[in-house]
C-alpha positions in Angstrom: -31.8 -103.4 21.6 -32.2 -100.7 19.2 -35.7 -101.8 18.0 -37.6 -99.5 15.8 -35.9 -96.3 16.9 -33.8 -95.8 13.8 -36.8 -96.4 11.6 -38.8 -93.6 13.6 -35.8 -91.3 13.2 -35.9 -91.9 9.5 -39.5 -91.1 9.3 -39.0 -87.9 11.4 -36.1 -86.7 9.2 -38.0 -87.3 5.9 -41.2 -85.7 7.4 -39.2 -82.6 8.4 -37.7 -82.3 5.0 -40.9 -82.6 3.2 -42.5 -80.1 5.6 -39.6 -77.8 4.9 -40.0 -78.2 1.1 -43.7 -77.6 1.3 -43.9 -74.6 3.7 -40.6 -72.5 3.0 -39.9 -70.2 0.1 -36.1 -69.5 0.8 -33.8 -71.2 -1.5 -31.3 -72.1 1.2 -34.1 -73.6 3.4 -35.2 -75.6 0.4 -31.7 -77.0 0.0 -31.7 -77.8 3.7 -35.0 -79.7 3.3 -33.7 -81.7 0.5 -30.6 -82.6 2.6 -32.8 -83.7 5.5 -34.7 -86.1 3.2 -31.4 -87.5 1.9 -30.2 -88.1 5.4 -33.3 -89.8 6.3 -33.1 -92.2 3.3 -29.4 -92.8 4.0 -30.2 -93.7 7.7 -32.9 -96.0 6.4 -30.5 -97.8 4.1 -27.9 -98.2 7.0 -30.7 -99.5 9.3 -31.9 -102.1 6.8 -28.3 -103.5 6.5 -27.8 -103.8 10.3 -27.3 -107.3 11.6 -27.0 -107.9 15.3 -23.7 -109.5 16.0 -22.8 -109.4 12.4 -19.2 -109.5 11.1 -18.0 -107.2 8.3 -17.5 -109.1 5.1 -13.9 -107.8 4.7 -12.8 -109.5 7.9 -11.0 -112.6 6.7 -10.6 -114.3 10.0 -14.3 -114.6 10.9 -15.3 -117.7 13.0 -17.0 -120.4 10.9 -20.8 -119.9 10.8 -20.6 -116.2 11.7 -23.3 -114.0 10.4 -22.0 -111.5 7.8 -23.3 -108.1 7.2 -24.5 -107.5 3.8 -22.4 -104.8 2.1 -24.8 -103.6 -0.5 -26.6 -101.1 1.8 -23.4 -99.7 2.9 -22.2 -99.2 -0.7 -25.6 -97.6 -1.7 -25.4 -95.3 1.3 -21.8 -94.2 0.5 -22.9 -93.6 -3.1 -25.9 -91.6 -2.0 -23.8 -89.5 0.3 -21.4 -88.5 -2.6 -24.3 -87.8 -5.0 -26.1 -85.8 -2.2 -23.0 -83.7 -1.6 -22.6 -82.9 -5.3 -26.4 -82.1 -5.6 -26.3 -79.9 -2.4 -23.2 -78.0 -3.8 -25.0 -77.5 -7.1 -28.2 -76.2 -5.4 -26.2 -73.8 -3.2 -24.2 -72.5 -6.3 -27.5 -72.0 -8.1 -28.8 -70.0 -5.1 -25.7 -67.8 -5.1 -26.1 -67.0 -8.8 -29.8 -66.4 -8.5 -29.1 -64.0 -5.5 -26.5 -62.1 -7.5 -28.9 -61.6 -10.4 -32.2 -61.2 -8.7 -31.1 -59.9 -5.3 -33.5 -62.3 -3.4 -33.7 -65.8 -2.4 -37.5 -65.9 -2.2 -38.7 -68.6 -4.7 -42.0 -66.7 -5.2 -40.2 -63.5 -6.4 -37.8 -65.5 -8.5 -40.6 -67.0 -10.5 -42.0 -63.7 -11.7 -40.9 -63.0 -15.2 -39.4 -59.6 -16.0 -40.0 -58.7 -19.6 
């Protein structure tokens, strides 16, 4: 029923994130681009773990012969979400500190060394 739609959405999210990283110079937009890439990868992991009619492995009263869902992609996705949240918070904190010291969020102007 869902077919290849989630995989197409994964590719779109990752492509939008890469496009944002390659074309934008604002630090906040760069952080958004990295978050888009992380979301695409997380969706890809969840999509790989999908089993039609699958039963959660925690469910103890599963009927005999039922197909179980592999919990590894779900655990990897949860770990990736937590790491992504911490990474995004760190990037935004760096952006705030850079803005306070340099007065701009433009990555091109930040690279200039002031002697």
